[in-house]
N, C-alpha and C positions, 0 to 999 in steps of 0.2 A: 089752546087749539090753533090759534092764529100762527104761533111759532112753529107748531108741528107741520102745518101746511107749507110754511115758508121753507123749512129745512128740506122737505120732500121735493119741493119745486127746484131748489138749488141743486140737489143731487141729480135730479132727472134731466136738467137742462144745462149743466155746466159746460158741455162740449157742443151744444147746439149752435148752428150758424145764426148770426145776428139777423134780426128782422129788418127789412129795408126801411120801413117807416121809423123804426127805432133809431137806425143810423142817422137818418135825416134830422130827427129831433135832437140827437146828441150833437150833431154838427151845428145845428141852430144855436145850441148852447155854447159849444167849445171850439168850433171850427173857424177857419179864416181863409179867404181867397186873397192872395197876396201878389202884388205886382211890383217888381223892383226895376227901376230905370237908373242906369249908371253910366258913367263915362267909360268909353271903350275905343281904343285906337284900332281895334280889329274891324270896326264897322265904318262904312263911308260917312254915315250920319254923325259919327263921333259918340254915339250912344248905343248901349245894349239894353235888351229887355229880358228879364227872367220872370217866370210865373211859377207860383206854387200854391197847392192846396195843403193846408196845415192844420194839425190839431196838437196842442201842447198841454201836457198834464203833469202832475206830480209823478215822480219816478215810481211810486207805488202802484200806479195804474199802467205800468208797461204792458202787463198781460192783456188789458183791454185794448190797447193800441195794436198789439199783435193780432187780436181778433178782428179789429177793424181793417188792418192790412190784408188779412186773409179774406175778409168780405169783399174787398176791392181787388180780388184776384192777384194778391201779392204785389200790386203796383206800389211804387215808391219805396222809401226807406225809413227806418227808425233811428233817431240820433239821441244820444244822452248828453246832457250838460248839467253836471252837478246833480241837483235834486229835481231836474225837469227832464222829461222825455218828450221828443217831438216825432210825430209822424208827418212826413212830407212827400208829396208827389210833385215832381218838377218836370218830368218828361212831357213835352207837348203831345206826343203820341198817346201816352197813358192818360193824360188829362182829357184829350179829345175822345178817346175810345172807351174809357172806363168811368172817369169822374163825371164828365158832363152828361152822358146818358142817364146816369143814376139820378141826378138832381132834376133832370127834365121829366123823368117818370115819377119821382117822389119829391115834389117841390118843397123847398124851404118855406117857412112861414114867418120868420122874423124879418127884420130889415136886411138880413143876409140874402133874401130873395133878390133884392135889387143888386147887391154886390155880385151875386152869382151871374145875373144877366149881363152886367158890365164885364165881368171876367170872361164870360163866354164870348162876348163880342171881340175882346182883345185876342183870344185864342183864334177866332175865325180870321182876324187880320194877320196874325202870325202864320197861320197855315197857308195864307196866300203870299207870304213873304213881304207883306206891306210894311212890317216893322223895319225893313232894311232901306226904306225910302224916307225922305224928309216928310213927305205928305202923310205917309202912314204913321210915322213916329208922332206927328202932331195929333193925329186921330187918337192914338193910344194915350198921349199926354192928357188930352181932353177927357177921355174916359177915366183915366186914373184920378183926375181931379175930383171925380164924384164917387170914388171907391174908398170905403173905410174912412180913414182920417184925411183923405185928400192928398195934395202935394206937399212935400216938405218945403221949408223956407228956401232951401238951396235950389230945389227944382223950380220954385216960383221965380227965383231971381234969373234963372236961365230961360224960363218960358213964361214971361210976364203976361202974355196974351192968351194964356190957356183959358178955355171956356168950359165950365162945368155943364154936363148934360143934365136934363131934367129927369129926376128919379120918379118913375111911375108909382101909382098907388099900389100898395101891397094887396094881393088877393089872399084872403084868409077864409077858409070854410067855417060855417057856423058851428058845425060839429067837428071836433078835432079827433083824428085817429088816436086810439088809446096807446098804440105802440109808439107813436110820435111823442105823446105826453110822457111815457115812461122814459124814453131817450132824453127828452128835454129836462125832465126832473132829475135824471141821473147826472146831468151836468150842472144845472142851475139851482136846484132846490136844496134846502137844509131841513133835516129832520131834527127838530129842536125840542128839548125837554126843559120846561120852565118849573123851577122849584121855588115856591114863594110862601111867605108867612100867612097862616090862616088859622085864626083862633077857634074856628068851628070844629077843628079836629083836636083830639087830646095831644097829639105829638106837636101841634102848633104849626104844622106846615101842610101844604097841598102840592099836588103835581098836575101840571097841565101840558098836554102835547100839542105841538103845532108843526105844520109843514109850511115853510116860507119860500117864496120865489120872488126875487127882486129883479126888476127890469127897468130900463130907461122908459120914460113916459111915452116915447114914440111907440112902444109896444102895448099901449093901453087896449086897443081892439083885440089883440091876440090874447091878453090876459082875460079880457071879458069873455071871449069865446071858450077859453079853457075852463073858466068858472061855469059857464053855461053847460059845457059838456059834462063836467064832473058833478054839477048840481049842488055845489056847496062852496063856502068860503066868502071872503070879503077882499076888496082891493082898496088899499089906503095909500096916501102920499108917504114917500120915504125920502126925505131930503128935498132939495130944490128940483131935481130933474128925474127922480126915480119914483117907481110905484112898487109896492110889495103886496103880493097875493098871499093871503094867510088862510089856511084851513085848520080848524080847531074843533073841539067838542068831540066827546067819545063816539057818538054815532057816526059823524063824518070821518073821523080818524079810522075807525074800524072798517068803514066802507072803502076808504082809500087804500088801506093795507091789503084788503082782499083784491082790489084792482091791481095793485103792484105785485101781488103774488102771481097773478096770471100774466100781466104785462110787466116784465121784470125791470127792476132797478139793477144796474150792473156797475162793475168797477169797484173801487174801494168803498164807494158810497153804499153798496149793498150791505157792508158791515154795519154802517150807521143805521140802515133800514132794519137790519136784523135786531140790533139793540133796541131800536124804536119799537119794534114788534114785541119785544120782551117786556118793555115797560108798559105798553098798551095792555098786555096780558095781566100784568100786576094790577093795573087800574081796573080792568074788568072784574078781577077777583077780589078787589079792594085790599090787596096786599100793600098798596102804597100808603095806607093810613096807619100802618104798623111801623114801629121803630126799626125793626129788622128790614122791612121792605123799603123804607125810606133810605136807609144806609146803602142798600144794594143799588137803588136808583141813582143815588149820588155818585157811587162808584162807576156805574155804567155811563152816566153823563160825563164824568171826568175823562173818559177815554174816547169820546165821540168827536166828530167834525174836525176842527183844526188840530185838536190834541192827537187825533189818530195819525196825522202826518208827521208829528214830531216825536211820537212814542216809538222806541225801538222794538 
């Protein structure tokens, strides 16, 4: 039954425009606000500044990037590089009139919220042509020092007195929008099938489903609020600097599946979600404790996640 509803949802909404909160959630997962400062003889300061809003995905997700480009009124361009496809908006005019207003209305929730604020400040300086002055360039250098990974070693050597700005505390709502969650999970989460030995069953194996979302420990509050909103799951340490949010158990998994049928998983990951639904149906009907069912689940698992990107 879960799979039936899933197939109907995909057919009915394949061509629907993306939800605004979904787009923000996906950008929180996969997007980047990038500032490039480079040597330039064309500018009196000796330096040029280029800005871009970017999303980079596996080439199999080109269709999703086309949908995102359409959502942003066809601003920017899509570039292919081997197995990677990039959506980039570089025009200051398009960034100012299309990209910035969207994220002001539908705010980012990860640390990218701060990156966006810094990026917006730099755009405001460039719209005033301050990047063409030495004083304005220094302001941009100081802002870039606090953006993403900060200044490169080369830029630090040219601007040793650069001062990082203080990044404000991220504002995260207690209840997270479900469309945002669907967009974020479409980028960051993994629909995982665990097959393990279990002598309680005649076939000697059991199957457990999990949805995993790994984030830097800086996103602990966000993960806590997602967990509160969904009403299930646990958050555990994952390495030195990371946390993993895990949802498991048939009741929680079925609840999550119904949520993501309504608030959609998109891109190539929806194929993983579809297979995940199929296995959940097997478990609900106890087909997974039969030899035939287990073989089918092993086959499904072999084609999911990373394997999906390397399988022709």
